[in-house]
C-alpha positions in Angstrom: -0.6 -93.6 -131.5 2.2 -94.9 -133.7 5.7 -93.9 -132.8 7.2 -91.8 -135.6 10.8 -91.2 -136.6 12.2 -87.7 -136.9 13.1 -88.5 -140.5 9.5 -89.2 -141.3 8.3 -86.0 -139.6 10.7 -83.8 -141.4 9.9 -85.3 -144.8 6.2 -84.8 -144.5 4.2 -81.8 -145.8 1.3 -81.9 -143.4 1.3 -80.1 -140.1 -1.1 -79.7 -137.1 -1.1 -83.5 -136.5 -0.5 -85.2 -133.2 2.8 -87.1 -133.1 4.6 -89.4 -130.7 8.5 -89.6 -130.8 11.4 -90.7 -128.8 15.1 -89.6 -129.1 18.1 -88.1 -127.4 18.5 -84.4 -126.4 21.2 -82.6 -128.3 20.6 -79.2 -126.7 17.9 -77.6 -124.4 17.9 -73.8 -124.6 16.2 -71.3 -122.3 14.1 -74.1 -120.7 12.0 -73.9 -123.9 13.7 -75.3 -127.0 14.7 -79.0 -127.2 16.8 -80.1 -130.2 16.0 -83.8 -130.5 17.6 -86.5 -132.6 16.7 -90.2 -132.9 19.4 -91.3 -135.4 17.1 -91.6 -138.3 18.5 -88.4 -139.9 21.3 -86.0 -139.4 18.7 -83.3 -138.7 17.2 -82.5 -135.3 13.6 -81.6 -134.8 12.8 -78.6 -132.5 10.4 -79.4 -129.7 9.0 -76.3 -128.0 8.2 -76.6 -124.3 5.9 -74.3 -122.3 7.9 -74.3 -119.1 4.9 -73.2 -117.0 3.2 -76.5 -118.0 5.9 -78.8 -116.7 7.4 -79.4 -113.3 10.8 -77.6 -112.8 12.3 -80.8 -111.5 11.4 -82.6 -114.7 12.9 -79.8 -116.9 16.2 -80.0 -115.0 16.5 -83.6 -116.1 16.4 -82.6 -119.7 20.1 -82.4 -120.4 22.3 -83.1 -123.4 22.4 -86.9 -123.9 19.1 -87.6 -122.1 16.6 -90.0 -123.7 13.1 -88.6 -123.7 9.6 -89.4 -124.9 7.5 -86.6 -126.4 3.9 -86.4 -127.5 2.7 -83.2 -129.1 1.4 -81.3 -132.1 3.5 -81.0 -135.3 3.0 -77.4 -136.4 4.6 -75.0 -138.8 7.8 -73.6 -137.3 7.9 -70.1 -136.1 11.7 -69.9 -136.3 14.3 -70.1 -139.0 16.1 -73.3 -140.1 13.2 -75.8 -140.0 9.8 -76.0 -141.6 8.1 -77.8 -138.7 8.4 -78.1 -135.0 6.6 -79.9 -132.2 4.5 -78.2 -129.6 5.1 -80.4 -126.6 2.0 -81.6 -124.7 3.5 -84.6 -122.8 7.1 -85.2 -121.9 8.9 -88.0 -120.1 12.6 -88.5 -119.3 13.5 -92.2 -120.0 16.1 -93.7 -117.7 19.0 -91.8 -116.0 21.2 -89.1 -117.3 24.2 -87.5 -115.6 25.0 -84.2 -117.3 28.2 -83.7 -115.3 29.9 -86.9 -116.7 28.3 -87.2 -120.1 31.3 -86.9 -122.5 29.6 -85.8 -125.7 28.9 -82.2 -125.1 27.5 -79.8 -127.7 30.9 -78.6 -128.8 33.7 -79.7 -131.2 35.5 -82.8 -130.0 38.7 -84.3 -131.5 38.4 -87.6 -133.4 40.9 -89.1 -131.0 38.7 -88.2 -128.0 35.7 -89.7 -129.8 37.6 -92.9 -130.5 38.1 -93.2 -126.8 34.3 -92.9 -126.5 33.4 -95.0 -129.5 30.3 -96.3 -127.7 28.9 -92.8 -127.7 30.5 -91.2 -130.8 27.5 -91.8 -133.1 25.6 -89.2 -131.0 27.6 -86.7 -133.0 26.6 -85.5 -136.5 29.8 -86.6 -138.1 29.7 -90.2 -136.9 26.0 -90.7 -137.3 26.4 -89.6 -140.9 29.4 -91.9 -141.5 27.6 -94.9 -140.0 24.3 -94.3 -141.9 26.5 -94.1 -145.1 28.2 -97.3 -144.1 24.8 -99.0 -143.7 23.6 -97.7 -147.1 26.8 -98.8 -148.9 26.4 -102.3 -147.3 22.9 -102.5 -148.6 23.9 -101.3 -152.0 26.6 -104.0 -152.3 24.1 -106.8 -151.6 21.5 -105.1 -153.9 24.0 -105.0 -156.8 25.0 -108.6 -156.5 21.5 -109.8 -156.0 20.2 -108.0 -159.1 23.1 -109.4 -161.2 22.7 -113.1 -160.4 25.3 -113.6 -157.7 25.0 -116.0 -154.8 26.1 -114.9 -151.4 28.6 -117.3 -149.8 29.7 -117.3 -146.2 33.3 -118.3 -146.3 35.0 -119.5 -143.1 36.5 -117.2 -140.6 38.8 -119.9 -139.2 41.1 -121.3 -141.8 44.2 -123.4 -142.3 45.4 -121.5 -145.3 47.0 -118.2 -145.9 45.4 -116.8 -149.0 47.8 -113.8 -149.3 50.9 -115.7 -148.4 52.1 -112.9 -146.1 52.0 -114.9 -142.9 50.5 -112.0 -140.8 47.7 -114.0 -139.3 46.1 -114.4 -135.9 46.4 -117.9 -134.5 43.3 -119.8 -133.3 44.0 -122.4 -130.6 42.7 -123.9 -127.4 46.0 -125.4 -126.3 47.4 -124.5 -122.9 49.4 -121.3 -123.4 51.8 -122.1 -120.6 52.4 -125.8 -121.3 51.4 -126.6 -124.9 52.0 -130.2 -126.1 55.3 -130.6 -127.9 56.4 -132.9 -130.7 59.7 -134.9 -131.0 61.4 -131.8 -132.4 60.3 -129.7 -129.5 57.8 -127.6 -131.4 54.2 -127.1 -130.5 52.2 -130.2 -131.5 49.2 -128.7 -133.3 47.8 -132.2 -134.0 46.7 -132.1 -130.4 44.9 -128.7 -131.0 41.1 -128.4 -131.4 41.2 -128.7 -135.2 44.1 -131.1 -135.3 46.2 -128.6 -137.2 47.5 -125.1 -137.0 44.6 -122.7 -137.8 44.2 -118.9 -138.1 41.7 -116.1 -138.6 41.2 -115.6 -142.3 42.8 -112.8 -144.3 40.5 -113.4 -147.2 37.6 -115.6 -148.3 38.8 -115.6 -151.9 40.1 -119.2 -152.2 37.0 -120.7 -150.7 34.8 -118.4 -152.9 36.6 -119.8 -155.9 35.3 -123.3 -155.1 31.8 -122.0 -155.1 32.2 -120.0 -158.3 33.3 -123.2 -160.0 29.9 -124.7 -159.4 27.5 -121.9 -158.9 29.0 -119.6 -161.5 28.8 -116.2 -159.8 29.3 -115.8 -156.1 30.5 -113.1 -153.6 31.6 -112.9 -150.0 31.1 -110.0 -147.7 32.5 -110.7 -144.2 35.2 -110.0 -141.6 38.8 -110.6 -142.3 41.9 -110.2 -140.0 45.5 -109.3 -140.4 48.1 -109.3 -137.6 50.1 -106.5 -139.1 51.7 -104.4 -136.4 50.8 -101.1 -138.1 49.4 -97.9 -136.6 48.8 -96.0 -139.8 45.6 -94.3 -140.7 44.9 -97.0 -143.3 45.3 -100.2 -141.3 43.0 -102.2 -139.1 43.5 -105.7 -137.6 39.9 -106.5 -138.2 38.1 -105.3 -141.3 35.4 -106.3 -143.9 36.0 -107.5 -147.4 33.8 -107.8 -150.5 35.1 -110.5 -152.8 33.1 -111.6 -155.9 34.3 -114.6 -158.0 33.0 -115.5 -161.4 33.5 -118.6 -163.5 34.2 -118.3 -167.3 35.2 -114.6 -166.9 38.6 -113.2 -168.0 40.5 -110.1 -166.9 38.6 -107.8 -169.3 35.3 -109.1 -167.9 36.6 -108.6 -164.3 37.4 -105.0 -165.1 34.0 -104.4 -166.6 32.3 -105.9 -163.5 34.4 -103.9 -161.0 33.7 -100.6 -162.8 30.0 -101.3 -163.0 29.9 -102.3 -159.4 31.7 -99.3 -158.0 29.6 -96.9 -160.0 26.4 -98.6 -158.8 27.1 -98.4 -155.1 28.3 -94.7 -155.3 25.3 -93.7 -157.3 23.1 -95.4 -154.7 24.4 -93.2 -151.8 24.3 -90.1 -154.0 20.6 -90.7 -154.5 19.7 -92.0 -151.0 22.1 -90.2 -148.6 22.3 -86.7 -149.9 21.8 -85.0 -146.5 24.6 -86.9 -144.9 26.9 -86.4 -147.9 26.1 -82.6 -147.9 27.0 -82.4 -144.2 30.3 -84.3 -144.6 31.1 -82.3 -147.7 30.6 -79.0 -145.8 32.7 -80.4 -142.9 35.6 -81.1 -145.3 35.4 -77.7 -147.0 35.6 -76.1 -143.5 38.7 -78.1 -142.7 40.2 -77.1 -146.0 39.9 -73.4 -145.2 42.3 -73.9 -142.4 44.9 -75.5 -144.6 47.6 -73.9 -146.8 46.5 -73.6 -150.4 48.8 -76.4 -151.6 47.3 -78.9 -149.1 43.7 -78.3 -150.0 41.5 -80.8 -151.8 41.1 -80.1 -155.5 37.6 -81.6 -155.4 34.8 -81.5 -152.8 33.5 -84.8 -151.5 30.4 -84.8 -153.7 32.5 -83.7 -156.8 34.8 -86.6 -156.1 31.9 -89.1 -156.0 30.6 -87.7 -159.3 34.1 -87.9 -160.7 33.8 -91.7 -160.3 30.2 -92.2 -161.5 30.5 -89.8 -164.5 33.8 -90.9 -166.0 34.9 -94.0 -167.8 37.7 -95.8 -166.0 40.9 -95.5 -168.0 42.6 -98.9 -168.5 46.4 -98.7 -168.5 49.0 -101.5 -168.3 51.5 -101.4 -165.4 54.3 -101.0 -168.0 52.7 -97.9 -169.5 52.1 -96.4 -166.1 55.7 -96.9 -165.1 56.8 -95.1 -168.2 54.4 -92.2 -167.5 55.5 -91.9 -163.9 59.2 -92.2 -164.7 58.9 -89.3 -167.2 56.6 -87.2 -165.0 57.7 -83.8 -163.6 57.3 -84.7 -159.9 59.5 -87.8 -160.5 62.2 -85.9 -162.5 62.2 -83.1 -159.9 62.3 -85.6 -157.0 59.0 -84.4 -155.6 57.8 -87.9 -155.1 58.7 -89.4 -151.8 59.4 -92.7 -153.6 61.2 -92.0 -156.9 60.3 -94.3 -159.8 63.5 -95.8 -161.3 63.0 -99.3 -162.6 60.3 -101.5 -164.0 59.0 -103.8 -161.2 58.6 -101.1 -158.5 55.6 -101.5 -156.3 53.5 -98.3 -156.8 52.8 -96.1 -153.8 49.6 -94.0 -153.1 51.4 -90.9 -154.4 52.0 -92.5 -157.8 48.5 -93.9 -158.1 47.0 -90.5 -157.2 49.2 -88.7 -159.7 47.9 -91.0 -162.5 44.2 -90.4 -161.5 44.3 -86.8 -160.5 47.0 -85.2 -162.6 47.7 -87.3 -165.7 44.5 -89.1 -166.8 42.0 -87.0 -164.7 39.6 -90.0 -164.3 39.6 -93.2 -162.4 42.2 -95.7 -163.6 42.5 -99.4 -163.8 46.1 -100.7 -163.9 46.6 -104.2 -165.2 49.3 -106.8 -166.0 51.5 -106.3 -163.0 55.0 -107.9 -162.4 54.5 -111.4 -161.1 56.9 -111.0 -158.2 54.9 -108.3 -156.5 51.5 -110.1 -156.8 49.9 -113.2 -155.3 50.6 -116.8 -156.4 47.1 -117.5 -157.7 47.1 -114.8 -160.4 47.3 -116.0 -163.9 50.8 -115.8 -165.4 51.0 -114.1 -168.8 52.8 -115.5 -171.8 55.7 -113.2 -171.2 56.5 -115.2 -168.0 57.0 -112.0 -165.9 53.6 -110.4 -165.6 50.3 -111.6 -164.3 46.7 -110.8 -165.2 46.2 -108.6 -162.1 44.3 -105.4 -161.9 43.9 -102.5 -159.4 41.4 -99.7 -159.5 42.7 -96.3 -158.5 40.5 -93.5 -157.2 41.2 -89.8 -156.4 42.3 -88.9 -152.9 42.9 -92.6 -151.9 44.8 -94.4 -154.7 44.2 -98.2 -154.9 40.7 -99.2 -153.8 40.1 -102.5 -155.6 42.5 -105.3 -156.3 41.7 -108.3 -158.4 42.9 -110.7 -161.1 42.1 -113.5 -163.5 43.0 -116.6 -161.5 45.6 -119.2 -162.6 43.5 -122.1 -164.0 46.4 -124.2 -165.2 47.4 -126.9 -162.7 51.1 -127.2 -163.5 51.6 -123.4 -163.6 49.9 -123.0 -160.3 52.0 -125.7 -158.7 55.1 -123.9 -159.9 54.0 -120.6 -158.5 53.2 -122.2 -155.1 56.6 -124.0 -155.1 58.4 -120.8 -155.8 57.1 -119.2 -152.5 57.2 -122.5 -150.5 53.4 -123.1 -150.2 53.1 -126.9 -149.7 50.7 -128.6 -152.1 49.1 -130.6 -149.3 48.0 -127.4 -147.6 45.9 -126.4 -150.6 45.1 -129.8 -152.1 41.4 -128.8 -152.5 42.4 -125.6 -154.3 44.5 -127.6 -156.7 41.5 -130.0 -157.3 39.7 -127.1 -158.9 42.4 -127.2 -161.6 42.0 -131.0 -162.0 38.2 -131.3 -162.3 36.5 -129.0 -164.8 39.1 -126.3 -164.8 38.1 -123.1 -166.5 39.0 -119.4 -166.8 37.7 -117.5 -163.8 38.4 -114.1 -162.1 37.4 -111.9 -159.2 38.4 -109.0 -157.1 38.6 -107.8 -153.5 37.3 -104.5 -152.1 38.2 -103.5 -148.5 34.8 -102.2 -147.2 36.4 -99.6 -144.9 38.5 -98.2 -147.7 35.2 -97.7 -149.6 33.6 -96.0 -146.6 36.6 -93.7 -146.2 36.3 -92.7 -149.9 32.5 -92.1 -149.7 32.6 -90.1 -146.5 35.9 -88.2 -146.9 37.1 -89.5 -143.5 40.9 -89.6 -143.4 41.4 -92.3 -140.8 40.1 -95.8 -141.2 39.5 -96.0 -137.4 36.6 -93.6 -138.0 34.6 -95.6 -140.5 34.2 -98.8 -138.5 32.1 -99.0 -135.3 34.8 -100.4 -133.0 38.3 -100.3 -134.5 40.7 -103.1 -133.7 44.3 -101.9 -133.9 47.6 -102.8 -132.2 47.2 -102.5 -128.4 43.6 -101.6 -128.8 40.6 -104.0 -128.4 38.4 -101.7 -126.3 34.6 -102.1 -126.4 
């Protein structure tokens, strides 16, 4: 008999058929009703046991968290809440189960407690739903790029360059930590290191992706990136995943078109394919809202927020226009913003971005043409000499979710930008070569995958949307 998933059984119309399933016990009531889940769906299937048929010692082993194998008949349910149930004919407990020490009991646990038990937290409804959505979003991303003629490029994890220029990178070395070789100046001699130079874990695959875009046309990366930022906020991880498309012969306008189309596609995909998980997470958020003061409650439900993105055109606004709007806004004039907008050139905060989306324009927003001094060196300088062809996409509830730009394709201008922030030309000679040999307008953007999963699931802490979070002082599991 073929092993079936609970998702398959609950989606079928027929009953009175013999079935074979395996899963984990959520609850076992009255020595009769087993709520079983196998991870294929957020829903459990009820398995009805005739306790007189089975040995009492076996029934005592059926506890929350136990893995079991059941064979029985799928029949129309006699109770409320489900259409079908299984009348158990054969039952086997797989492996060991210790009910006294199993931490995920059928009660509400704090997210902090579940992070401490991250190896088991997907046994809960919330985290199983989040991780199924994470999987679906990942598939949708690859599906979109595959259907639109992009090539998937695996850019290096170990790199000798700092794409962001921030310097917050993890060093990769096999030198003796206690007695590293020193040069004549008394500094560590990285020429004796494994790669013959100082290397780090990458913060972005963008620069390498550009090299492939300038030969294959349309490429994207989707891989792990790392940042040694000593931050314990709910929005920072030391290890996270990035999606970074790069396209040759595309300008900023084309980049904004691509990003909008891409974001709508992946969100439509989960609305269509993950409705049960989304409905559960939506209900969870609404329950949380009921306990909050009216002023702190979300104005949109989770599903309304997702439709807000898919059903609205993204408003395109220059940074300069946005600054004028924010400076003249009521919360700015009444000093209700935590960060008051005064001068042009200010780096916008999440509160400002959300005001533009949720209060002023009431649709997703793309800001463009940012001040050059708050953006990366590789972004194309505008003719005014003070702004660059950068763009950020702003979403409700989260603010900036996508950052991108038209890249600087002019060799001399790029050299000047690098010199201004002390990036040696010899460190990026290969990147400069792209501007020597067949240079062309090109553009791309970056999307932090965990930021997308947070938006799609309504989770408020980034540690809860990645299987095993890496944060300062925490590399457990």
